[in-house]
C-alpha positions in Angstrom: -0.1 0.0 0.0 1.6 3.3 -1.0 0.5 6.3 0.9 1.7 9.9 1.3 2.8 11.3 4.4 3.9 14.7 5.6 7.7 14.7 5.9 9.6 17.9 5.2 13.0 18.2 4.0 15.4 21.1 4.7 17.5 22.3 1.9 16.6 19.2 -0.1 18.2 19.6 -3.6 18.6 17.0 -6.4 17.3 14.2 -4.2 14.5 11.5 -4.7 12.4 10.4 -1.7 10.2 7.4 -1.9 7.6 6.7 1.0 6.1 3.4 1.6 3.6 2.7 4.5 3.2 -0.9 5.4 0.1 -2.6 6.9 2.0 -3.6 9.8 2.6 0.1 10.8 6.0 0.5 9.4 7.1 3.4 7.3 9.7 3.0 4.9 11.8 6.0 3.4 14.2 5.6 0.7 16.4 8.7 0.1 18.8 8.9 -2.8 20.8 12.1 -4.0 22.8 12.8 -7.0 25.0 15.1 -4.9 26.0 15.3 -1.4 23.2 16.6 1.0 23.0 17.2 4.7 19.6 18.3 6.3 16.8 17.3 8.4 13.9 15.1 8.0 10.8 16.4 10.0 7.9 14.2 10.7 4.4 15.5 11.0 2.5 15.6 14.3 -1.3 15.6 14.6 -2.1 19.0 13.7 -5.7 19.0 15.0 -4.2 18.5 18.5 -0.8 20.3 18.2 -1.8 23.4 16.3 -5.7 23.8 16.8 -5.8 22.3 20.4 -8.9 20.0 19.4 -9.4 16.9 21.4 -9.8 14.9 18.2 -9.8 15.3 14.5 -13.5 16.7 13.9 -14.6 16.2 10.4 -14.7 19.5 8.7 -14.3 21.2 5.3 -10.9 22.6 5.8 -9.7 19.4 7.5 -5.9 18.9 7.5 -4.6 16.2 5.0 -2.8 13.8 7.5 -2.1 10.2 6.6 0.7 9.3 8.9 1.5 11.3 11.9 3.9 10.8 14.7 2.8 10.8 18.4 5.2 13.0 20.4 4.7 10.9 23.7 5.2 7.5 21.8 8.6 5.6 21.3 9.5 4.6 17.8 12.1 2.0 16.4 14.1 3.7 13.8 16.4 1.4 11.6 18.9 2.5 8.9 19.4 0.1 6.2 18.1 -3.5 5.8 20.3 -4.9 8.6 20.8 -1.9 10.8 20.3 -2.0 14.5 17.2 -0.3 15.7 17.3 2.7 17.7 14.5 3.8 20.0 13.5 7.4 19.7 10.7 9.4 21.1 8.3 10.9 18.7 9.1 14.4 19.9 12.7 13.8 18.5 11.4 12.7 15.0 8.8 15.8 15.0 11.7 18.1 15.8 13.8 16.7 13.1 16.1 13.9 12.3 19.6 15.0 10.9 20.7 13.1 7.8 23.6 13.1 5.7 24.0 11.4 2.3 27.0 11.1 -0.2 26.7 11.6 -3.9 25.0 8.4 -5.4 24.5 6.8 -2.1 20.9 5.5 -1.1 19.5 5.5 2.4 16.8 3.2 3.5 15.2 4.2 6.7 12.4 2.1 8.6 10.2 3.6 11.2 8.0 1.4 13.3 
């Protein structure tokens, strides 16, 4: 199942990003660049709660499009590459931004669960 999410990239140039959300709750991010790049991946939070202070996401005409959001209080497993050791990060850390550096021609696979 392919689905879009809100992930913002700082200073992203000459890079391609693929997002894939799997049914088991994992988000796979593939990042590839034709030149060296350093920046931050910033994950989306539930805007109805964080920005508008609503207790839940009321249906409304001007509703924010949110497919996948990060809960600031939850812990997430983050794994770089196929065989990388998972790290545990708080959702707040992902919302504040994950620093990423990539070399020319390199591809990074990142799994968030």
